[in-house]
C-alpha positions as CSV (number, residue, x, y, z in Angstrom):
1,M,0.0,0.0,0.0
2,C,1.4,3.4,-1.0
3,S,2.2,5.6,2.1
4,S,1.3,8.7,0.1
5,C,-1.9,8.0,-1.9
6,G,-3.1,4.8,-0.3
7,A,-3.1,2.9,-3.6
8,R,-3.1,-0.9,-3.1
9,Y,-1.2,-3.5,-5.1
10,E,-1.1,-7.2,-5.1
11,D,2.5,-8.0,-4.4
12,D,4.3,-9.6,-7.3
13,G,7.6,-10.0,-5.4
14,L,9.3,-7.3,-7.4
15,I,7.3,-4.0,-7.1
16,L,9.2,-1.2,-5.5
17,D,7.2,2.0,-6.2
18,C,3.7,3.3,-6.6
19,S,2.8,3.9,-10.2
20,R,0.8,7.0,-9.5
21,R,2.4,10.5,-9.9
22,H,3.1,12.1,-6.6
23,E,5.8,12.8,-4.1
24,P,8.4,10.0,-3.5
25,A,6.7,7.5,-1.1
26,F,7.5,4.1,0.3
27,L,5.1,1.2,-0.3
28,R,4.2,-0.6,2.9
29,T,3.0,-4.1,3.4
30,A,-0.6,-4.6,4.5
31,Y,-1.3,-7.9,6.1
32,G,-4.7,-9.4,7.0
33,T,-6.0,-8.9,10.5
34,E,-5.4,-12.6,11.2
35,D,-1.8,-12.0,10.3
36,A,-1.3,-8.7,12.2
37,G,-2.5,-10.4,15.3
38,A,0.4,-12.8,14.9
39,A,-1.4,-15.2,17.3
40,E,0.4,-18.3,16.0
41,H,4.1,-18.7,15.7
42,T,5.7,-21.9,14.3
43,G,9.3,-23.0,14.5
44,T,12.2,-20.8,15.4
45,G,14.5,-18.3,13.7
46,L,13.6,-15.7,11.1
47,F,10.6,-17.4,9.6
48,R,9.0,-17.9,12.9
49,H,7.5,-14.5,12.0
50,A,6.5,-15.5,8.4
51,R,2.9,-14.3,9.0
52,L,4.3,-10.8,9.1
53,L,6.8,-11.2,6.2
54,P,5.9,-10.6,2.5
55,V,7.3,-14.0,1.5
56,A,6.1,-16.5,-1.1
57,R,8.3,-19.2,0.4
58,T,10.5,-19.7,3.4
59,F,13.9,-21.3,3.8
60,P,14.7,-23.9,6.5
61,G,17.2,-23.3,9.2
62,V,17.6,-19.5,8.9
63,P,18.4,-18.1,12.3
64,G,16.8,-14.9,13.7
65,P,17.7,-12.3,16.3
66,V,18.5,-13.3,19.9
67,V,17.0,-11.0,22.5
68,Y,18.1,-11.0,26.1
69,R,18.1,-8.8,29.2
70,A,21.6,-7.2,29.6
71,G,21.8,-6.6,33.3
72,E,25.5,-6.0,33.7
73,L,25.9,-4.0,30.6
74,G,22.9,-1.9,31.7
75,R,24.4,-1.4,35.1
76,R,27.7,-0.1,33.6
77,L,25.6,2.4,31.5
78,G,23.4,3.4,34.4
79,L,20.3,1.6,33.1
80,T,18.0,-0.7,35.0
81,R,16.0,-2.1,32.0
82,L,18.3,-2.6,29.1
83,W,17.6,-5.4,26.6
84,V,19.8,-6.3,23.7
85,A,18.8,-7.8,20.3
86,F,22.0,-9.5,19.3
87,N,22.4,-10.1,15.5
88,G,25.5,-12.1,14.8
89,Y,27.4,-15.2,15.7
90,W,27.4,-16.1,19.4
91,P,26.7,-19.8,19.9
92,E,26.4,-19.7,23.7
93,R,23.4,-17.3,23.2
94,G,22.0,-19.3,20.3
95,A,23.0,-16.6,17.8
96,R,24.2,-18.1,14.5
97,L,23.5,-15.6,11.7
98,P,25.7,-16.9,8.9
99,T,27.4,-13.6,7.9
100,C,27.3,-12.1,11.4
101,T,25.0,-9.1,11.0
102,F,21.3,-8.4,10.8
103,K,21.6,-8.0,7.1
104,D,21.0,-11.8,6.9
105,L,17.4,-11.1,8.0
106,E,16.7,-8.8,5.1
107,A,18.6,-11.0,2.5
108,Y,16.5,-14.1,3.2
109,T,13.3,-12.1,3.3
110,V,14.0,-10.4,0.0
111,L,14.8,-13.8,-1.6
112,G,11.7,-15.4,-0.1
113,R,9.6,-12.6,-1.7
114,L,10.8,-13.1,-5.2
115,P,8.7,-14.8,-7.9
116,A,9.7,-18.3,-9.2
117,D,11.9,-17.0,-12.1
118,P,13.4,-13.7,-10.9
119,P,15.6,-11.3,-12.8
120,V,19.2,-10.8,-11.6
121,L,19.1,-8.6,-8.6
122,V,21.5,-5.7,-8.6
123,I,22.7,-4.9,-5.1
124,P,25.1,-2.1,-4.0
125,S,26.7,-2.5,-0.6
126,A,29.4,-1.2,1.8
127,G,30.0,-4.9,2.7
128,N,27.5,-6.4,5.2
129,T,24.6,-6.4,2.8
130,A,26.8,-7.8,0.1
131,A,27.9,-10.7,2.3
132,A,24.4,-11.5,3.4
133,F,22.9,-11.6,-0.1
134,A,25.9,-13.4,-1.5
135,W,25.6,-16.3,1.0
136,A,21.8,-16.5,0.9
137,A,21.8,-16.5,-2.9
138,T,24.5,-19.1,-3.0
139,R,22.5,-21.4,-0.7
140,H,19.3,-21.0,-2.7
141,Q,20.6,-20.5,-6.2
142,V,19.3,-17.0,-6.8
143,P,21.2,-14.9,-9.4
144,C,22.5,-11.6,-8.2
145,L,25.1,-8.9,-9.2
146,I,26.7,-7.3,-6.2
147,V,28.7,-4.0,-6.4
148,V,31.1,-3.1,-3.6
149,P,34.0,-0.7,-3.0
150,A,37.3,-2.6,-2.6
151,P,37.6,-2.4,1.2
152,A,34.4,-4.4,1.5
153,L,35.9,-7.5,0.0
154,D,38.1,-8.0,3.1
155,G,35.0,-8.9,5.2
156,M,33.4,-11.2,2.7
157,R,34.4,-14.6,4.0
158,F,32.0,-17.6,4.0
159,P,31.6,-21.1,5.3
160,G,32.1,-22.3,1.7
161,P,32.7,-21.0,-1.9
162,L,30.1,-18.8,-3.5
163,D,27.9,-20.2,-6.3
164,P,28.6,-18.8,-9.9
165,C,25.1,-17.3,-9.8
166,V,26.6,-14.7,-7.4
167,R,28.7,-12.1,-9.3
168,I,30.6,-9.6,-7.3
169,V,31.9,-6.5,-9.0
170,V,34.7,-4.8,-6.9
171,L,35.4,-1.1,-7.5
172,D,39.1,-0.8,-7.1
173,G,40.7,2.5,-6.2
174,D,39.2,5.2,-4.1
175,A,35.5,4.3,-4.6
176,T,33.0,4.7,-1.8
177,Y,29.7,3.1,-0.9
178,S,27.9,6.0,-2.6
179,D,29.9,5.2,-5.8
180,A,28.7,1.6,-5.6
181,I,25.1,2.8,-5.4
182,A,25.6,5.0,-8.5
183,C,27.1,2.1,-10.4
184,A,24.2,-0.2,-9.4
185,D,21.7,2.3,-10.6
186,L,23.1,1.9,-14.1
187,L,23.7,-1.9,-13.9
188,A,20.0,-2.4,-13.0
189,R,19.1,-1.2,-16.5
190,L,20.9,-4.1,-18.1
191,P,18.6,-6.7,-19.8
192,G,17.4,-9.3,-17.4
193,H,18.5,-7.3,-14.3
194,Q,16.6,-5.3,-11.7
195,A,17.5,-3.1,-8.8
196,E,16.9,-5.0,-5.5
197,G,15.6,-1.7,-4.2
198,G,17.2,-1.1,-0.9
199,S,14.9,0.8,1.5
200,R,12.2,0.8,-1.2
201,N,11.9,-3.0,-1.0
202,V,9.2,-3.9,1.5
203,A,10.9,-7.2,2.2
204,R,14.1,-5.5,3.4
205,R,12.2,-3.4,6.0
206,D,9.9,-6.2,7.2
207,G,12.9,-8.6,7.4
208,L,14.8,-6.2,9.6
209,G,11.6,-5.5,11.5
210,T,11.7,-9.0,12.9
211,V,14.1,-7.6,15.5
212,M,11.2,-5.7,17.0
213,L,8.9,-8.7,16.7
214,A,11.4,-11.0,18.5
215,A,12.0,-8.3,21.2
216,A,8.2,-7.9,21.8
217,E,8.0,-11.6,22.4
218,A,10.9,-11.7,24.7
219,I,10.0,-8.6,26.7
220,G,6.3,-9.1,26.7
221,G,5.5,-5.8,25.0
222,L,7.2,-3.0,23.1
223,P,10.2,-1.2,24.4
224,Q,10.0,2.5,25.3
225,T,13.1,3.3,23.3
226,Y,14.8,1.6,20.4
227,V,18.5,2.3,19.7
228,Q,20.2,1.4,16.4
229,A,23.1,2.6,14.3
230,V,21.9,3.6,10.8
231,G,23.2,4.3,7.3
232,S,20.1,4.5,5.3
233,G,17.8,4.1,8.3
234,T,16.0,1.1,6.7
235,G,16.4,-1.1,9.8
236,A,14.9,1.6,12.1
237,I,12.1,2.2,9.7
238,G,11.4,-1.5,9.6
239,A,11.4,-1.7,13.4
240,H,8.9,1.2,13.5
241,E,6.6,-0.4,11.0
242,A,6.7,-3.7,12.9
243,A,5.8,-1.9,16.1
244,R,2.9,-0.2,14.5
245,R,1.5,-3.6,13.4
246,I,1.8,-5.4,16.7
247,R,1.1,-2.7,19.3
248,S,-2.0,-3.3,21.4
249,G,-4.6,-0.5,21.9
250,D,-3.0,2.7,22.9
251,E,0.4,1.3,23.6
252,P,2.9,4.0,22.6
253,L,5.3,3.4,19.8
254,P,9.0,3.0,20.8
255,R,11.0,6.2,20.5
256,L,13.6,5.7,17.8
257,L,17.2,6.8,18.5
258,M,19.1,6.5,15.3
259,C,22.9,6.7,15.7
260,Q,25.6,7.8,13.2
261,N,29.4,8.0,13.1
262,T,31.1,11.3,12.7
263,P,32.6,12.9,10.7
264,F,30.3,11.7,8.0
265,A,26.7,11.6,9.2
266,P,24.2,12.5,6.5
267,L,21.0,11.7,8.5
268,Y,22.3,13.6,11.6
269,E,23.0,16.7,9.5
270,A,19.6,16.4,7.7
271,W,17.7,16.0,11.0
272,R,19.5,18.6,13.0
273,S,20.1,21.4,10.5
274,G,18.8,20.4,7.1
275,G,22.4,20.5,5.8
276,H,24.6,18.0,4.1
277,A,27.5,15.9,5.4
278,P,30.8,16.8,3.6
279,A,31.3,14.2,0.9
280,D,35.1,14.4,1.3
281,R,34.8,12.9,4.8
282,E,33.1,9.7,3.6
283,H,36.2,7.6,4.1
284,E,36.8,8.6,7.7
285,P,34.2,6.9,9.9
286,L,35.1,3.7,11.6
287,A,31.7,2.2,10.7
288,R,31.9,2.3,6.9
289,E,28.6,0.5,6.6
290,L,26.8,3.7,7.9
291,T,28.1,5.9,5.1
292,N,25.0,6.2,2.9
293,R,25.1,9.5,1.2
294,R,21.5,9.1,-0.2
295,P,19.4,8.1,2.8
296,P,15.6,8.2,2.4
297,F,15.1,11.2,4.7
298,T,12.3,13.2,3.1
299,V,10.4,10.3,1.3
300,R,6.9,9.6,2.7
301,G,7.2,6.8,5.1
302,G,11.0,7.5,5.4
303,V,13.3,8.5,8.1
304,R,12.0,12.0,8.9
305,E,8.4,10.7,9.2
306,V,9.2,7.8,11.5
307,L,11.3,10.1,13.7
308,V,8.5,12.6,14.1
309,E,5.9,9.9,14.7
310,S,8.0,8.1,17.3
311,G,9.3,11.3,19.0
312,G,12.8,10.1,18.1
313,D,16.1,11.7,17.5
314,V,19.4,11.2,15.6
315,L,22.6,10.9,17.7
316,C,26.2,11.0,16.7
317,V,29.5,9.7,18.1
318,G,33.1,9.7,16.9
319,N,35.5,6.8,16.2
320,E,37.2,6.8,19.5
321,A,33.9,6.5,21.4
322,A,32.8,3.6,19.1
323,L,36.0,1.7,19.7
324,A,35.7,2.2,23.5
325,A,32.1,0.9,23.3
326,M,33.2,-2.2,21.3
327,A,35.8,-3.0,23.9
328,L,33.3,-2.5,26.7
329,F,30.8,-4.9,25.2
330,E,33.4,-7.6,24.6
331,E,34.7,-7.1,28.2
332,I,31.2,-7.6,29.7
333,E,29.6,-10.1,27.3
334,G,32.7,-11.9,26.0
335,V,32.0,-11.5,22.3
336,D,33.2,-9.0,19.7
337,I,30.8,-6.6,18.0
338,E,30.9,-4.7,14.7
339,P,31.8,-0.9,14.5
340,G,28.2,0.0,13.7
341,A,27.0,-1.7,16.9
342,G,29.8,0.1,18.8
343,V,28.4,3.4,17.4
344,A,24.9,2.6,18.8
345,L,26.3,1.5,22.2
346,A,28.4,4.6,22.5
347,A,25.5,6.9,21.5
348,L,23.3,5.2,24.1
349,A,25.9,5.8,26.8
350,D,26.1,9.4,25.8
351,A,22.4,9.8,25.9
352,V,22.2,8.3,29.4
353,R,25.0,10.7,30.6
354,S,23.2,13.7,29.1
355,G,19.8,12.8,30.4
356,R,18.2,12.1,27.0
357,V,17.5,8.6,28.2
358,G,16.2,7.9,31.7
359,R,17.7,5.4,34.1
360,D,14.5,3.3,34.3
361,E,13.5,3.5,30.6
362,L,12.8,0.1,28.9
363,I,15.5,0.2,26.2
364,L,16.1,-2.1,23.3
365,L,19.6,-1.8,21.9
366,N,20.0,-3.4,18.5
367,V,23.5,-4.9,18.2
368,T,23.3,-5.0,14.4
369,G,26.4,-7.2,14.0
370,G,28.8,-9.2,16.1
371,G,30.8,-12.3,16.6
372,R,32.9,-12.1,13.4
373,A,36.1,-12.8,15.2
374,R,34.5,-15.6,17.1
375,Q,33.2,-17.1,13.9
376,A,36.6,-16.9,12.2
377,G,38.0,-18.9,15.2
378,D,35.3,-21.6,15.0
379,L,35.0,-22.1,11.2
380,A,37.3,-22.4,8.2
381,L,36.0,-19.4,6.1
382,V,36.5,-19.0,2.4
383,P,37.3,-15.6,0.9
384,A,35.0,-14.4,-1.8
385,E,36.3,-14.3,-5.3
386,P,35.3,-11.3,-7.4
387,W,33.6,-11.9,-10.7
388,L,35.1,-8.5,-12.0
389,R,37.5,-6.0,-10.6
390,A,36.7,-2.6,-12.2
391,V,39.2,0.2,-12.0
392,W,37.4,3.2,-10.5
393,S,37.7,6.5,-12.4
394,P,37.1,9.5,-10.1
395,G,34.7,12.0,-11.3
396,G,31.3,11.7,-13.1
397,E,32.4,9.1,-15.6
398,G,33.1,6.4,-13.0
399,P,29.7,4.6,-13.0
400,R,29.4,4.7,-16.8
401,A,32.8,3.2,-17.2
402,V,32.0,0.4,-14.7
403,A,28.7,-0.3,-16.5
404,E,30.6,-0.7,-19.8
405,Q,33.1,-3.1,-18.2
406,V,30.3,-5.2,-16.8
407,G,28.5,-5.2,-20.1
408,R,31.6,-6.4,-21.9
409,Q,32.2,-9.1,-19.3
410,L,28.6,-10.3,-19.6
411,S,28.8,-10.4,-23.4
412,T,31.7,-12.9,-23.1
413,T,29.9,-15.1,-20.5
414,T,28.4,-18.3,-21.9
415,S,24.7,-18.0,-22.4
416,G,22.8,-19.1,-19.3
417,A,25.9,-19.2,-17.0
418,G,25.1,-18.3,-13.4
419,R,21.3,-18.5,-14.0
């Protein structure tokens, strides 16, 4: 259903936008009342919540978030009711997301939404989304073309080799996440290819929203405040949409605290001043996965709207604070966390010290990724092999040059390979 005009569409697994002419607006899923009640849950993991996911099929054995009350961590922060949704690899807690971040939740939901014979999905990423889609697509033979800046390749290691249906284009040189997005926009126009859609894809938002569904089950209701590091804000929007579906009566929606990493914080700048983050600082944040230069801030149903509706805010911390928070979490809980999760924990600590968060608030902290070092110690991981390494040309011609290289590479590929 269009969040602007209310137009309704039967989901075909691929639709991303309303066909009517109006302001940019997200589509939202509309489930039946028997689904929204979510009275029945079956199984465990991600697809325990299949009634509130826009999927045509489910996949066996896909883990979901692990939610627990973090007493000692809360005590160290000055909080009495801190809950953590851990998304990563932490066997002692039952957390086994295969690529160690909550991007696994969106990847399997997007693939489960697709029609039987889908086009090649084109997916730009700073790294975590790429890893999640590459492994999910490998396991279930779904063709995709993934575009990443070169540093992202370092984190793409898997329990086994990737299937040929997964083609990774690496942008060598000084390319950024924003450059990968620009390239993907052109590559999605190739015959037989389609943009996966990012925040416009309802499956992404609903898959990430299972963090809120799992938390509501564990806590026995919605949290008062939800804290998450964000790049595009898709996960926080998904959590907000999930809370709207399952809240009972006049139960208030959780206040969203979205967290970014200076010195490049586009959502923080847009929310606080309406300005723009300096593009030349995009390489500097510790949490590269948060450096989305084109977040859906003003779109109907997007970041600004959910912040206003929830009474939320955007917070910001630097690299040193994030590193200290990562060390604190590992000291207390015994498992490593990703830089983005460190950003969220550091921002929460700052909010407690400044009085923005009360000592007795019921807080849900989304640890969006963790356990990567632990997984590397437990499993023999295989590095991803790029399908194409494209030399990045700075300036406006970069995306076009990459698209031409990909086109030439595709033309030399045997007909039907990877499909």
